[in-house]
N, C-alpha and C positions, 0 to 999 in steps of 0.2 A: 519465566517470561514467555509470554503467548503473543504470537503477531500473525494477523491474518489480514491477508489481500483480497478486493473482491473487487472485480472489473464490470462493469456496466455498459451497454451502449454499443456504437461503433456500427458501421454499416457494411455487410450484415454481421448481426453479433454472432460469432461462432461458439457453439457449447462449450469447448475446451477453455475459451476466455472467458466465460461467464461462471464457470466453477470457481469458486473460491479456492485459496492456498494458504496454509497453515505453517507456521513453526514452532515448535515449542522446544524453549533452551534446555528442558530436560530429557529431550527425544533426540537430539541430534550430537553429532560428534563434538566433543570439549572445544575445539578450535572454531568450529562454526557457532558455535554458542558464543563464543568471547567475540567473533566477528560480527554477530548480530546485535549485542549489546552496544558495541562500539557505533556501528550504524545508526542506530536509535538514538545514541547520545550525541555523536556528529549532526544529527538534522533537529537537534534541541526539540523533538518529537512533541514532549509533554507540554511544550511551551507555544507548540503552533495552535494556531485558531482551527477550529471545527471544519471550515470551509475555507479552501483556496481557490482564488481565480474563476470566479464567479463568468459563465458564459454570456455575453451580449446577446440578447434577442434581435435576430436579424431574419428576413424571409429568407426562404431558400438555403440556408446553411444544413450542410450534413450532420446528422447526429454524431457527437465526439463521444470518447469512451472518458468514463469517469474512474477512479481508483478510489475506493473507500479502504484505508488502512487502519486496522486497529491494533493498538499495544495493551497488553495485560500485564501489569507489573506490580507486585507488592498488594494485591487487593484493589489497586486502581486499574482504571481503564480509560483510554483515551482514543478519540476517533479523528480522523483527519479525511475529509473529501477533497479531490481535488481533480480537475480536469487532465487527461492525458497529454494535453499540450501544453499544460501550464505547470507541471510537477517542478516545483524548484529542485535545483541541483542536489543539494544534500539528500531530498527524498528520493531521487533518480537511481541513486546508489542501493538505498534500501528495498525500493521497488525490484532492481533487478538481482538484488539478492535473493529475497523472497522468491520470486519468480525460477531464479537456477534451484534453490534449494528446497522449498517447498514441498508439501504434499497437497497435491489436487483432492478436493472433496466437495 
């Protein structure tokens, strides 16, 4: 399984924030691989819609960050886009894990 996190936007967008972060279960320690799979399962990731928490259009709002999470497993890929301020609890744990253990690139 390969998981990628891409963060866009914000004010000002920092280059390290805009870099994508990836994790591949075949290239990380076995205990991290198991934990990553548990987090994907706990988030019911493959059952989530492609877009969560659309931003309401208002004048003079600061740009918010958007997370794009892609999970590739067994030849299938699913992508979820969510605003940083509206990340569901189950996805927050997955995002934090990817940020802590992933490779920026």
